[in-house]
N, C-alpha and C positions, 0 to 999 in steps of 0.2 A: 533518536533524532528524527524529525519530520521527514516524510518521503517527498513532499513537494512544498513550495512556498506560494501563497496567494497574496499579492500586493494590490492594495486599493488606492487609487490616486484621487484625493479630494482637494478642494480649494475653491476660491471664488472664480467666477467667469473671467476669462481673458488673462489668467496668471500663467498659462502655458503648460498645463497638465498634458494635453494631447501632444504638443510639440515635443516635450520631453520623451514621451513614449516613442514617437516616430523618429526622433534624432537617434535614440538608442538603437532601434531596429534597423533604420536606413544608414546609420553612420554619417548622415549629413542632415542639415536643416531643411525640412520640407518647404517647397514653394507654396503649396496649398495645404491647409490644415483643416480637416473636417471638424465638425462640432464635437464629435466624440470618436475616439478610436475603438475599433473592435477588440475583444480580449485577445491578448497576445500570450502565446506559450513559448518560452525559451527552453530548448532541450537541455538536459543534464549535462551533456558533454561540452557545452560552451559556457557553463556558469562556473565560477570559482569553486563553489562547494559541491559541484557535481550533483546538483538537485534540480529537478524541473521547477521552473518558475512561471507563475501565471500573473500577468499584469492587467489589471482591470481599471478602465477609465470611467469617470463619472461626469455626466453633464446635467446640470441642474435644469436646463431648459428642455431636455429630451426625456429625462427620467423622473419618476414620481418619487415621493418621500418613502413609500412602501418599498420600492425597489432598492432605494438607498439603505434602508434598514436591513434588508435582506443581504445585501452586499457586505455591510459592516459585520454582520453575524458570520459570514463565510470567510472574511478576511483574516490572515495571520498577522499582518502588519499594515498600517495605514500611513501613507505619505501625504502630509498636509503641505500643499504647495502655496506659497505667497510670492508676491512681486516685490523685490527688494526696493523698487522705486515708489511703491504705493503703501504708505503707512496704514491705511484702512484695511488692507489685506492682511497685515500683521495683527491688527487688533482683532480681526475675525477669528484668529487662531484660538484666542483665550475666550472669546465671548460666544463663538458659535460652534467651531468644528471639534474641539476637544470635548466640550460637554455633549455634542451629538454622538461622538464615538464611545466615550467612556463614562457618560453622565451617571448611569445606573450601576455601573460595575463596582464590585468590591475591591478592596485593596489586595493586590496579588493576582487578580483575574482580569486586569485591564489589558486591552490590546496595545501593544508597543507602537509608538508613533515616531516617525521620522519627519523633522521639519525640513522643507526644501525651499531655499531662497532662489528663485529663478530670475533670469534677466540681469545677472551680475555684470554682463558686458555693457549695461546702460548706467552703471553707477561706479564711481571711482573708489569709494570706500566700502566698508563692510556693514551689514545690518546686525552684526552679532551683539552690539551693545544693547540694541532694542530687544533682541531675542533672548538673551540670558535670563532676565527676570522671569520670562514665561517658562524656560527650561527648569529653573529652580522651583517654580510654583507646581509644575506637573511632573510627578516622578516617572510617569510612563513614557516621557519623551526620551528616546535613546540617544539621539544626536541631532545636530542641524548640519546640513550641507548646502553651501552656496554654489550655484551652478548656472550654466547658460546653455539653453537648448540651441541657441544660434551658432555659437562657436564650439559646441560640444564640450565645454569645460565641465569636468566632474560628473558627467552623465553616468559613465560606468560605475564610478564610485558611489553615486547615489543609490543605485539598485543593489550594489554590493552590500552597503550598510543596511539596506532594507532586508535583504536576505539574512544578513548576519544577526539582525534583531530577532529573527524567528529561530534560526538554528542555534544561535548562541545567546539566548535571552538573558537579560540582567535580572529580571524580576525574581526568579527562583533563588538567585545567588546572594543578592546584595540589597540592602535597605538604603536608598540615597538619603532619606531623611535622617536616619541614625548614623549614616556613614560607616556601617559595619556589615559583615556577613550575617545572613540570616541563620537562625538555629538549625534548620534542616541542612544547610550547606556546611555548617560547622561540623554536624554529626558525620556527614558523608566524608569530609576531608580528614576528620579524626580517624575514621576507619581506615582510610587510605594510608595515613601516616603510620598507624599501628601495623598494618600489613607489611608495609615497606621497611619498618624498623625490625630487621631480621634477627637482631641479637637481643631485642627487648631491653635496650638500655635507655629508652625514651629519648634518643637522639639519632638523627640521621647522619651518619659519618659520610665522608667523601665518597667511599666505595658504595654505600647504600644510596646516596643521592645520584651517582652516576648510573647505578642499576636502575633506579626509578626513572631517570631521564631518558635512558636508552629504551626502557619499556614503553614509555608514553610517547616519545618523540623520535625514536629510531636511532639517535646518536648520543653518546655521552658528551658532557660539557668539557671544554678545554679547561686545564688547571687554572688559568687566570680568570676565566669566566666564572668558575666555581667560587674563587675567592672574592671576585666582585659581587656575587649574589649574597655571600655571607656578610660582606662589608656593609652593604645596603641594609640588610636585616639588623645587623649590630648597631648601626647609627640610628635606627628608627625604633628599636625596641629595647627594653631593659633586660628581657630574658629570651630573646629569639635565638641567640647563639650560645652554646655551652660546650666546653671541651672541644672547641673547634668543629662542632657540628650543629646541625639545625634542630631546634626543639619544635614541639607542636605549635607553640605560639609563633615561632618564627615561620613555620610552614603556613600558618593561617595568614600571617601578615603578608607573606609573599603572594599569596592568591588574592588577597584584598587589594594589593598594589596592582596586580594585573588587571583587575576589574576596573579600579579607579582610572587607569590609564587607557581604558577602552580595549583591552586585550582579553575579552571574555572568552575567546576561543581557546586561550591557553588552559584556563581552568576547566572548560567544558571538555577539552581533549583528555584531560586527566580523569575527570569524572566518568566519562563514557568508557575509557579504557578499563575502569574498574567496575563497570556494569550498570551505571546509572542512567536513568531516562530523564526527560525534561522536567519531571516533577521531583527529581532527586530521590526516586525510589529505585531499587534494584529491579531491572527488567525481569519479566517471566522467562524470556529467552536465556537470560544469564543464570537464573536461579534453578529453572526447570527445564534443562535441555532434554530433548526427546531421547528416550531410551526404551527400546522394544524388548519386552520380556514375554516370551511365548508361554502358553500353558505347559506345565511340566518342567520349566526351567527355573533356576534360582539365581540369586545375585550375590556376589562376594566382592570384597575389596581385593584388588590385585597388588603387585609389587609397586606400582606407581602410587597408588593410594597409600601403601605402607610407608613408602619414602616420605611422602608429604607429611603423614601423621607423625613419623619419627622426628622430622625437623620441627614440627609444631610442639611436640612433647618436650624436646630438648630445649626449645626457646623459652618455654614458660615454666620448666622445672628449675626455678631460680636457685634453690638450695642444693641442686644436683643430688637429691636423695633417691632418685628413681621412682618418685611417687609425686602426685599432684595433691597439694592440700586444698581445702575448699576455697581459699583465697587465690591460689594459683589457678584453679579450674575456672573461677569466675573471671580472672583476668584473661584467660585464654578465650573464653566465650564472649568477651566484652564487645567484640565487633559484631555480634548478632543482636537483634532488637529484643530478643527474649533468651532466657536460659533454656537450652535444648534438653538438658539432662536434669530430670527431677531427682528427688532423694532416693528413689528406688534403685538407682544405679549402684548405690553401695551395697545393695542386696543381690545384684545381677552378677557381679564379678569378684574376683579375688582382690583383697586389700592388703596394704602394707601393715606393719605392726603397729603403726599410729592410726590405723583405720582410714588411710588415704587411699586414692585410686592409684594402685600400682601401675607401672608401665605396662606390664602384661594385661592388667585389668582394663587399661585405656584402649588397648588394641582389641581386646574381646568385646568391649562395649560398642566400638565402631563396627566390628564384624556383625554384631547382633542388629545394629541399626540397618546396615546395608542389606541384611537378609530379610528382616521383617518389613521395612518400609524404605525401599531404595530411593524413592523420589524425595522423601524428607532428608535422607542422608546426602543426596546431591545438593539439596538446598543448603544444608549446614556447610558442606565443603565449599559451596559458592560464596557464602558469607565470609568464610575464613580465608578466601583468596586463592583457592587451588589453581584455577586456570591461569592467574597471573603469575604466581610464584613457580609453577611447574612449566610454564610457557606451553600450555595446551589449549586447544580450541574450546574445550569444555570440561567439566568435571567427570563426564561419562568415561573419560579415559582412565579413571581410577577404579572403574567397575568392570568385573567380568561377568558376563551373562552365561551361565552354564549350559551345557548340552541338555537336551530334553532327557527326562528320566527314563522314557521308554527306550530311547536309543542306548542308554547306559546299560539297561537290562539286556538288550539285544547284543551289545558288545561284550557284556559280562565284565565291564570294568567302568570305573568312573574317574573323572578328573576334578571332581568337586573336593573342596577342603572344609566345607561347612555342612553340618548335618543337624536335622531337627529330630529330637526324640520327644514324643508325648508321654508324660508320666501320668498314668490313668489308674485310679483306684478309689474305693469308697472313702468318705471322710473319716479322718482319724487314723489313717494307715501309716502315716509318717512320710508323705510325699514331700512335705517342706523340708524335713530333716534330710531327706535324700538329696534335694537340690543343694542344701547348704553344705552337706558332706562333700559334694562334688567340687565345692570351692575350698575345701580343706578347712572348714570352720568347725569348731566344737560347739556343743550346746551352750557351754559357759560363755564363750566369745559372742555368740549370737545375741545374748542379752545386752551386751554393750556395744553392739554394732550400730552405726548411725542410720542405716537404711530401714525403711518400712518393709513389711512382707511383700514379696513380688512373685509372679508366677513364672519367672525366667531365671535361669542360671546358665552362664556360658563359661567354658574353660577349654584348654587344649588337652588332648589325649595323644600320646605318642604311640603311633602304629608303624611298625617296621622302620624305626628311627625317623619318622616323619610326623610332624605335629598336624593334627586335624582338630578343627573346632566342632565341639559338640554342644548344641543348645538343648537344655532340658526345659520343657514347658510343663508346668503342673496343670492338669485338667481336673477340676474339682466339681463334677456335676453328677446328678443321678442318671441312671441308665436311660431312662425314657427321654431325657433331654439332650443326649449326645448326638449332635448332628454329624453328618458326613464330613463337613468342613472341619469340625473339631477333631476328627479322627485322622485326617490327612497328615502325613509326616514321613520321615525317612525310616524310622524304627519306632515301635511302640513298646513302652515298658509297662506291663500290666502288673500292678503291685497289689498284694493282699497282706493282711496282718495274720501271722501264723498263730496268734493267740486268740483270734476271733473266729469262731466256727462258721459264721455266715459270710466272711470276707471274700473267699474265693468265688462264691456265686456271682458276685459282681463281675470279676475278671472274666469268667467263662462266658457270661452273657454278653459283655462288650466284645470279646473275641468273635463269638459266633455271629453277632449283629454287624460288625464293621470290618473285621480283619480276616476272617477265615478264607474268603475268596478275593481279597484285595491285592495280594502280591506284596503287601508291606510286611517286613519281617517283625516278629514279636519276640520279646524276652519276658519271661515271668519271674518276678522277684518276690520272695517272701520276706517282709519286713519285720522288725522287732525280733530278730532271730536270737536274741539273748534271753527271750522269754520261753516258758514251756510251750512247745507246739501242741495244738489240739487238733482233733480230727475235724476236717471240713464237712459241712453238711451237703456239699455238692455230691452228685452221684458217684463220682470217682476222686481220687486224691489228686492234687496238683501234678505230681510226677506222672500219674497215669494219664491225666489229661494232656500233658505235654507230649507224652509218648504216642498217643493216639493221633494227635494232630501234627505230628512231626515237628514239634518245637523243641528248642534246647531245654535241657533239664532245668527246673527252677533254681534260681540263684538265691543266696541267703544275704540279707542286709541288716545291720544293726549299727546304731551310732557308736556302740561300744566296741564293735569288732572292726576297727579302722583298717586292719591289714587286708580285708576283703573288698574294700571300696574300689581300689584301682582296677582290680580284675573285673568288677561288675561294669564300670564305665568303658573299659576296653572292649568287653564283649558287646555292649551296646553299639559302640562305634564300628566294630567289625561287622556287625549285623547290617548297619546302615550302608557300609561300603560294598558289601557283597550280598545284596537282596536276592540275587538269582539262586543262591545256595539255600536249600531248605534247612530248617532248624536242627533236625537230627544230625545232619552232616556237621553243622557248626559246633554242636555240643560234643562231638567225638574228639578224642585225642588225635586221631588220624588226620582230621581236618587241619588242626593247628600245626601238626607236623608237616602236612603237605605245603601249607602256606609258607612255613619257615624254609623248608627244603627248596620250594620253588624260587623264593627270593635269593637264596644262597646260589642255586645252580645258575640263575640268570646272571648274577654278578660274576660267577666263575667263567661262564660262557663268554661274557663281554670281555673279561681280562685275556682269555685265550685268543679271541679274535684280534684284540689289540696287539698282542705279542706276534701273531702270525703276520699281521699287516706291517708291523715294524720291521720284521726280518725281510719281507718282500721288498720293502723300500731300500 
């Protein structure tokens, strides 16, 4: 909504433009009227819409045509004043003033016009019969107000309507020639209907209508008022009411009726509540609320984001099979102007037996989005109506910005639930198979999966009975092209092919170049462990290399040895969670025993304290 309103008063000499301004400001008819009033600014707190309003007078005898053109460009709305007792001043509306204001403007970009019939105290009848043909001819005319500067009749109303024409404009919503809502308005209202239809039955029930009414206007409708609304829709449409609820067509008709009856502000209140600006685009403030993420911090969806996504999933999982088919997923994202998830999502997450996005996979993909590109994630949540349905100021409440990683290292603990693992190794090592095995997919199943190859896989790993999200990112570049940014992660998985004698050289080089002094934990994995292991051409064996650099002993991976997979991904997650521990500690049996015992002792201590406290009470 505009922050201020600029009203320009035009019309023939002696029609009373200046008198109208001075009667409004002085609240009485002025004894002496100057040729032109100076620009008046009415403070926000005394205007109905709480917006500062500037009123600009124009005098043909005092100002040039160039000044007039400049004022027209600056104006938000033009009031064309005519004398109800002088027919020639009415004719000038059509022949002079409207062409002057909007002659070169394209349809949809015209300045709104209010016709003002002054000196109504000097005429017994109305001028509306003469004015109506002009209003029908020019769609930019919002309304006509007959008033009297002398007895103050309709003076406040005149400027209210002028303000309303700017703050609640008709042009973006409605085409008066076709007598129907404009396509952009239909799209916006359709999104609002879809978000408000919380059970996805394509009907707004009484409960959903009252929820919508309370959200937009502060109070629910009385039962009789609700029935009256549905009766009006039912009488005027063939399909506006169904199963005692309002359909999309009924919802659109209702808003059309508001506009036709001059109640544009009702529709605009709805649109602005759901994030729209004057051009019926979602505002940047709504879609991209500010979120500060410092260096070393990461972003995750929190419990509020999870609650919203759970409701969203349940709403669109129409067959209740705990998975979203392509049609259901398309329906879920229909309120966005584009499909946010491409086909690669089917390779990023775990799928159902039918190769649909499972409920678990759905949450994983959102976690991946929040971690990799939080601002795009916020945009998607905004389109889906998070702030409205969750009754929050913005969708940033769905996001947790984690503590800086350096502070985690200092405290020797982390509150993060999402960790990034870079899987690095020469081409042909089996990195893609490693990612797909993380999603518990067999090689045979990969061939019939709908998703194209992707560099990401995300799944949960259970650590001490808590689920952590681990993102695997495949890095497939040669040594000299690996940049520091490509190396940054929570844990690095350095993968070599046990059947290729030159494979480990790559891992050793990457480790020395990027990880040896970085503080980032590394885990070495020998892939294709089902094949005969050959001696590596590197100066020392992978086990000797790991021992020398205090890394965990190399782990073995094979797509055929599925029983080893969970252990590897758990080790990677543990390494990411406890980067302050060196690799040799993590590889030892005593480390895992200490972690397990530590967790057990903490639980027993907590129970003992509880019992002691209970006795004391």
